[in-house]
C-alpha positions in Angstrom: 57.1 -63.1 18.4 60.7 -61.8 18.5 61.9 -59.0 20.7 62.5 -56.8 17.7 58.9 -57.1 16.6 57.7 -56.0 20.1 60.0 -52.9 20.0 58.7 -52.0 16.5 55.0 -52.2 17.6 55.6 -50.1 20.7 57.4 -47.5 18.6 54.5 -47.3 16.1 52.0 -46.8 18.9 54.1 -44.0 20.4 54.4 -42.2 17.1 50.7 -42.5 16.4 49.9 -40.9 19.7 52.3 -38.0 18.9 50.5 -37.4 15.6 47.1 -37.3 17.2 47.9 -35.0 20.1 51.1 -33.0 19.5 51.6 -29.4 18.2 54.1 -29.2 15.4 56.5 -26.6 14.0 58.2 -27.3 10.7 61.3 -25.2 9.7 63.6 -25.3 6.7 66.5 -23.4 8.4 66.3 -20.3 6.3 65.2 -18.1 9.1 68.4 -17.4 11.2 68.1 -17.1 14.9 64.5 -18.2 15.1 63.2 -20.1 18.1 62.6 -23.7 17.8 59.5 -23.3 20.0 56.2 -23.2 18.1 53.4 -20.7 18.7 51.3 -22.0 21.6 48.1 -21.1 19.8 49.0 -23.0 16.6 48.4 -26.7 15.9 50.9 -26.4 13.0 53.5 -23.6 12.4 55.5 -23.4 9.2 58.6 -21.3 9.0 60.7 -20.2 5.9 61.8 -17.1 4.2 61.8 -18.4 0.7 59.2 -21.1 0.5 55.4 -21.1 0.6 52.5 -23.3 1.7 51.0 -25.2 -1.2 47.3 -26.3 -0.7 45.8 -29.1 -2.6 45.0 -28.1 -6.2 41.7 -29.5 -7.4 39.2 -28.8 -10.2 35.9 -27.7 -8.8 32.8 -27.8 -11.0 30.4 -25.5 -9.2 30.1 -23.8 -5.8 27.0 -25.9 -5.3 28.7 -29.3 -5.8 31.2 -30.9 -3.5 32.9 -32.5 -6.4 35.7 -33.7 -6.5 35.2 -34.3 -2.8 32.6 -36.9 -1.9 30.8 -34.5 0.5 30.8 -30.9 1.7 33.0 -30.6 4.7 33.0 -27.3 6.7 36.4 -25.7 6.8 37.9 -27.6 3.9 40.2 -25.3 1.9 41.5 -25.9 -1.7 42.9 -24.0 -4.6 40.6 -24.4 -7.6 42.2 -24.7 -11.0 39.1 -24.8 -13.2 36.8 -22.3 -14.8 33.3 -23.8 -14.9 29.8 -22.6 -14.2 30.2 -20.1 -11.3 33.8 -21.0 -10.3 37.1 -19.5 -11.5 40.7 -20.3 -10.4 41.4 -19.2 -6.8 41.1 -20.2 -3.2 37.8 -21.7 -2.0 36.7 -22.9 1.4 33.7 -25.1 2.1 31.1 -23.8 4.6 29.5 -27.2 5.0 26.9 -26.7 2.2 28.8 -25.1 -0.7 32.2 -23.7 -1.8 32.9 -20.0 -1.1 35.6 -18.1 -2.9 38.4 -16.4 -0.9 38.1 -13.5 -0.9 34.6 -12.8 -2.3 34.8 -10.7 -5.5 34.2 -7.0 -5.0 31.0 -6.1 -6.9 31.5 -2.4 -6.7 34.1 -1.0 -9.0 36.2 2.2 -8.5 35.3 5.0 -10.9 39.1 5.6 -11.2 40.6 2.2 -11.6 37.5 0.4 -12.9 38.5 -2.6 -10.8 37.1 -3.7 -7.4 36.9 -0.9 -4.9 39.6 -1.0 -2.2 38.5 1.8 0.2 35.3 3.0 1.6 36.2 6.5 0.4 36.3 5.3 -3.3 33.6 6.6 -5.7 32.0 3.4 -7.0 29.6 2.0 -9.5 27.9 -1.2 -10.4 26.5 -2.4 -13.7 23.6 -4.5 -12.4 20.4 -3.8 -10.5 20.5 -2.8 -6.9 17.9 -3.8 -4.3 17.7 -2.2 -0.8 15.3 -4.3 1.2 14.6 -6.4 -1.9 16.1 -9.8 -2.7 15.0 -9.6 -6.4 15.2 -6.0 -7.6 13.2 -5.3 -10.7 14.6 -1.9 -11.5 18.0 -0.2 -11.5 17.5 0.9 -7.9 14.7 -0.8 -5.8 14.4 0.7 -2.4 12.0 -0.7 0.2 12.0 2.1 2.7 12.9 5.8 3.1 15.8 7.7 1.6 16.9 10.5 3.9 19.3 13.2 2.8 20.6 16.5 4.1 17.6 18.3 2.6 14.8 15.9 3.2 13.4 12.4 2.6 12.3 10.4 -0.4 10.1 7.5 0.4 8.5 5.4 -2.4 6.7 3.0 -0.1 5.9 4.9 3.0 2.7 4.0 5.0 0.7 1.9 2.6 3.0 1.8 -0.4 3.3 3.3 -3.8 3.7 6.8 -2.3 6.5 9.4 -2.7 7.6 11.8 -0.1 10.3 14.5 -0.6 11.0 17.0 2.1 11.4 17.0 5.9 8.4 15.4 7.6 6.5 14.9 4.3 4.1 12.0 4.8 5.6 11.7 8.3 2.7 11.1 10.6 0.0 8.7 9.5 -3.1 7.5 11.3 -3.9 4.1 10.0 -1.8 2.9 7.0 -1.9 6.3 5.3 -3.4 5.0 2.0 -1.8 4.4 -1.3 -0.5 6.6 -4.2 0.2 9.7 -2.1 2.7 12.3 -3.4 4.1 14.8 -1.0 6.7 17.3 -2.0 7.8 19.9 0.5 8.3 20.2 4.3 5.3 18.8 6.2 3.4 18.2 2.9 0.7 15.6 3.7 2.2 15.4 7.1 -0.9 13.9 8.7 -3.4 11.7 7.0 -6.2 10.4 9.2 -7.4 7.0 7.9 -6.3 5.2 4.7 -7.3 7.7 2.0 -5.6 7.5 -1.4 -4.1 9.4 -4.3 -3.7 12.9 -2.8 -0.9 15.2 -4.1 0.5 18.0 -2.1 3.2 20.2 -3.5 4.6 23.0 -1.3 5.5 23.4 2.4 2.5 22.3 4.4 0.3 21.6 1.4 -2.5 19.2 2.4 -0.6 19.2 5.7 -3.5 17.6 7.7 -6.3 15.8 5.8 -9.2 13.5 6.7 -11.8 11.6 4.7 -10.2 12.8 1.4 -9.2 11.2 -1.9 -7.7 12.4 -5.2 -7.0 16.0 -4.2 -4.3 18.2 -5.7 -2.9 21.1 -3.7 -0.1 23.3 -5.0 1.2 26.1 -2.9 2.5 26.7 0.6 -0.2 25.8 3.2 -2.7 25.2 0.4 -5.5 23.0 1.8 -3.4 22.7 4.9 -6.3 21.7 7.1 -8.7 19.8 4.8 -11.4 17.8 6.5 -13.7 16.2 3.9 -14.0 16.0 0.2 -12.5 14.6 -3.0 -11.3 15.5 -6.5 -10.4 19.1 -5.7 -7.7 21.1 -7.6 -6.5 24.0 -5.5 -3.5 26.3 -6.5 -2.3 29.3 -4.7 -0.4 30.2 -1.6 -2.5 29.9 1.5 -5.7 28.8 -0.3 -6.9 26.9 2.7 -10.3 25.3 2.1 -11.5 22.7 4.6 -14.5 21.0 2.8 -15.9 20.3 -0.7 -15.5 18.2 -3.7 -14.9 18.6 -7.4 -13.7 22.2 -7.1 -11.2 24.0 -9.2 -9.7 26.9 -7.2 -6.9 29.1 -8.6 -5.6 32.2 -6.7 -4.6 32.9 -3.2 -5.2 35.0 -0.1 -6.2 38.6 -0.4 -4.4 41.2 1.7 -7.2 40.7 4.4 -7.7 37.0 3.9 -9.0 34.7 6.6 -7.6 31.3 7.3 -10.2 28.8 6.1 -12.9 28.7 3.4 -16.0 26.6 3.1 -16.8 26.3 -0.6 -19.1 23.4 -1.1 -18.8 21.5 -4.4 -18.5 21.8 -8.1 -17.2 25.4 -8.1 -14.7 27.2 -10.3 -13.1 30.1 -8.5 -10.4 32.1 -10.3 -8.9 35.0 -8.4 -7.4 36.1 -5.0 -9.7 35.3 -2.1 -10.6 37.8 0.6 -13.2 35.7 2.4 -15.5 33.0 1.1 -17.2 31.7 4.2 -20.5 30.6 2.8 -21.2 27.1 1.6 -21.9 27.4 -2.1 -22.3 25.0 -5.0 -22.0 25.2 -8.8 -20.5 28.7 -8.8 -18.2 30.3 -11.3 -16.1 33.3 -10.1 -13.6 34.9 -12.5 -11.7 38.0 -11.5 -9.6 39.6 -8.9 -10.9 39.7 -5.3 -13.5 37.1 -4.7 -16.1 37.5 -1.9 -19.5 36.0 -1.0 -20.6 38.2 1.9 -20.5 41.7 0.4 -16.9 42.5 1.4 -14.5 43.6 -1.3 -14.5 44.7 -4.9 -16.5 42.9 -7.5 -14.6 44.3 -10.5 -14.3 41.9 -13.4 -16.1 39.1 -11.6 -18.4 36.6 -13.2 -20.5 35.5 -10.2 -22.1 33.0 -10.1 -23.6 30.2 -12.2 -26.5 28.6 -10.3 -29.0 26.4 -12.1 -28.1 27.8 -15.4 -28.3 31.5 -14.4 -25.4 33.8 -14.9 -24.8 37.0 -13.0 -22.1 39.6 -13.9 -20.9 42.0 -11.2 -23.8 41.3 -8.9 -24.6 43.7 -6.1 -23.2 43.0 -2.6 -25.0 40.1 -0.7 -26.5 38.8 -4.0 -25.7 35.1 -4.0 -27.6 34.2 -7.2 -28.6 35.8 -10.5 -32.3 36.6 -10.7 -32.5 35.9 -14.4 -30.9 33.6 -16.9 -28.5 36.6 -17.4 -28.2 39.4 -14.9 -25.8 42.2 -15.7 -25.2 44.9 -13.1 -23.5 47.4 -15.3 -23.1 48.3 -18.9 -22.4 46.0 -21.8 -21.5 46.3 -25.5 -23.0 44.7 -28.6 -21.6 44.8 -32.2 -22.7 47.6 -34.6 -21.7 48.3 -38.2 -22.6 51.0 -40.7 -23.1 50.3 -44.4 -23.8 52.3 -47.6 -24.3 49.3 -49.9 -26.0 45.9 -50.0 -24.9 43.6 -47.1 -25.5 40.2 -45.5 -26.1 39.7 -41.8 -24.5 36.7 -40.0 -24.2 35.4 -36.4 -21.5 38.1 -35.8 -23.9 41.0 -36.3 -26.4 42.8 -34.1 -27.1 46.4 -35.1 -26.9 47.6 -38.6 -27.0 51.3 -39.5 -27.9 52.0 -43.2 -26.8 55.2 -44.8 -27.8 55.7 -48.5 -26.0 58.1 -50.7 -28.5 58.4 -53.5 -32.0 57.3 -54.5 -31.3 53.6 -54.9 -32.5 51.0 -52.3 -30.1 48.9 -50.2 -30.9 45.2 -49.8 -30.1 43.5 -46.5 -29.8 39.7 -46.8 -31.1 37.8 -43.8 -30.2 34.2 -42.8 -32.8 31.4 -43.0 -35.0 32.0 -39.9 -35.2 28.2 -39.3 -31.5 28.0 -38.6 -31.3 30.8 -36.0 -34.4 30.8 -33.8 -34.3 33.6 -31.3 -31.6 35.6 -33.1 -32.2 39.4 -33.1 -31.1 42.2 -35.4 -31.7 46.0 -35.1 -31.7 47.9 -38.4 -31.7 51.7 -38.4 -32.2 53.9 -41.5 -30.5 57.3 -41.1 -31.5 59.1 -44.4 -34.5 61.4 -44.6 -34.9 61.1 -48.4 -33.8 59.0 -51.3 -33.7 55.2 -51.4 -34.9 52.8 -48.8 -34.1 49.4 -47.3 -35.3 46.0 -48.5 -34.9 42.7 -46.8 -34.3 39.4 -48.6 -37.0 37.6 -46.6 -40.5 38.3 -45.6 -41.1 40.0 -42.3 -44.2 39.6 -40.2 -45.0 42.8 -38.2 -48.4 41.9 -36.7 -52.1 42.4 -37.3 -51.9 39.9 -40.2 -49.4 42.2 -41.9 -46.4 40.9 -43.6 -43.8 42.8 -45.6 -42.9 40.7 -48.6 -39.4 39.7 -49.4 -37.4 42.3 -51.4 -40.1 44.9 -50.8 -39.2 48.3 -49.6 -39.5 48.4 -45.8 -37.7 51.4 -44.5 -38.0 54.3 -46.9 -36.6 57.8 -47.4 -39.9 59.1 -48.7 -41.6 62.0 -47.0 -45.1 61.1 -48.3 -47.8 62.8 -46.2 -46.6 63.8 -42.8 -44.3 60.8 -42.3 -40.6 61.7 -41.8 -38.5 58.6 -41.5 -34.9 59.9 -40.7 -33.5 57.8 -37.9 -36.3 55.2 -38.0 -35.7 51.5 -37.8 -36.9 48.0 -37.0 -36.0 45.2 -34.6 -36.0 41.8 -36.2 -36.2 38.4 -34.4 -36.5 34.9 -35.8 -39.2 32.7 -34.2 -37.7 29.6 -35.9 -40.1 29.8 -38.8 -40.1 33.4 -40.0 -38.7 36.8 -39.2 -40.8 39.0 -37.0 -40.4 42.7 -36.7 -41.1 45.4 -34.1 -41.2 48.8 -35.9 -39.9 52.1 -34.4 -41.5 55.5 -34.8 -41.6 57.3 -38.1 -41.3 54.2 -40.2 -43.2 54.4 -43.6 -44.1 51.1 -45.1 -44.6 50.5 -48.8 -46.2 47.6 -50.5 -47.8 46.1 -47.5 -49.4 42.7 -48.3 
């Protein structure tokens, strides 16, 4: 081996060592007065005022494929020239498992420029679905958690899921998982649910504020059902209508001027009207009117109270919880009455008929088929003292094996003998087979069969 060959080999070794371990600064001389020393923190420093750094230009196929490289290498940086699959021309770096675009495209667009937003003060929009707490949003906005604003909170999935809360502290304090399908609108609405009961709706500040053992209740109004203990399927509307037990009630109204805090109403009641106090446990009642009571306090004007086992009481006396008959009316009532001077037909809209003849001719009253109206009653009064009489289109049984034939004169204006019939009449009632009659004083019957 010659001397020259030895010198060449040593030189190559020295240069190789410099490549492996040295820091390098490359200049093109266009920056006047710059230091020849490189930045101590840089392995390579390039300096020019009219030239750039050109990265390798390659054609990527997909961010998921290393191609055209043989493998993913973390930190590898290239300029992609291709448009294919999910890559477009631009800078990409490799994170060791895939290619990542530099910089990542801005998905939110400015409402002013309709390009990628640049500032966090920009008003922005997006055209796709947005998930918060979801990796695969199914709707335009999918939120897994609470939405809290200046005026309150919206929570579609609070404590058990499928629930909605709007308002400060609505659905705020649950014992257990709080159940499913709750809707709370208003401050402290459904604020405390003890145990996982479902499908309650509270609308109004404090509505259904604290409930236990309760499903499928609807409370509308401030503090309505605010301390409900047990029951289901109630509908209660009215400010301060605070019942604590019962099921299947419909209660509409609110507190009277002297109202108490809590009512025990039992089940299957319909109460319509402002409440003064309803402290008794009742069932199957219907109250309609103004001020409702159950213990003799207050005014019963316009109250239908109550229906119990098929009995109806209207304006019952104080302390009377139940009607004593199928229909008990504590007061006056009105029935329909008409007056005629010619033939007429009675229907289901009639009750009393006053007949006034103007001459000597009879007036015929047509009755419905008794088999179609069992129990129906009519009162017929004849007002004339002379002249024609009244006939009925159907036979009437009046007792003692006596029947007035159809179309025979029944009430008459004749003064035969000592009978005077002015103002006389008859009460008719169908027994489901025939018409029966109860005659009044001074009736003179003709043609009895």
